[in-house]
N, C-alpha and C positions, 0 to 999 in steps of 0.2 A: 404671911406670904408677901404682902406689900405689892410690888409690881414684878410681873414675870412676862417674858416674851417667849412664844412658842413658834417653831417652824412647822407650818401646816401646808401639805400639798393637796392638790385636787380642786382648789378654789380657782374659778376662771372668770368670775364676774361679780358685780355688786350684789346680785342675788345670793351668790355663794357666801359672800361676806355676811349678809343679813342672816342667813341660815346659821352660820357659826355663832354670830353674836347673840342671836335669840336663844340658842341652846345653852351657851355659857352663862347668860344672864339669869338662867333659872337656878343657878347655884346660889345658895344663901351666902351672904357677905360679899358677893361681887358687886363693886361699886362702878366699875367701868370696863368696857370691852371694846377693842378696836381691831377689826380684822382688815387686812390689806392683801388682796389677791395678787397684786403686782409684785409684792415683796415676799409672798408666801408666809406672812407673819400674823400672829394674833397676840395682842397685848392685853393682859388681864391685870386689873388692879382691885385689890380687896384684902380685907384683914381676915385671917382664919380660913382662907380658901386653900384646899389641898390640890396638889398637882394631879393626884389620881382623879379627883372629881373633874378637873378641867380636861384632862386627856379623855376621859370617858364621854364627856359632853361633846367634845370635838368629834370623836369617833361615831357617837350616836347620830350626829348631824350628817355623817357620811363622808368624812374626810380623814386623811391620814396625817399623823403627827410624828415628827422626828423627836425622839426622846433624848 
């Protein structure tokens, strides 16, 4: 995977960013996650991380993702 940026809606504060980051960090091989509610973005860095796992983690945290 390397580095991928996702468009995520529903984040409105730093707590939302933390929720998304914590959920995505639980995925094996994720080395870095940076959520930004002002830009509606989540940047994920890691080797061997599947898009499906990231999308599921973001949705499980309670947010919508534009595929």
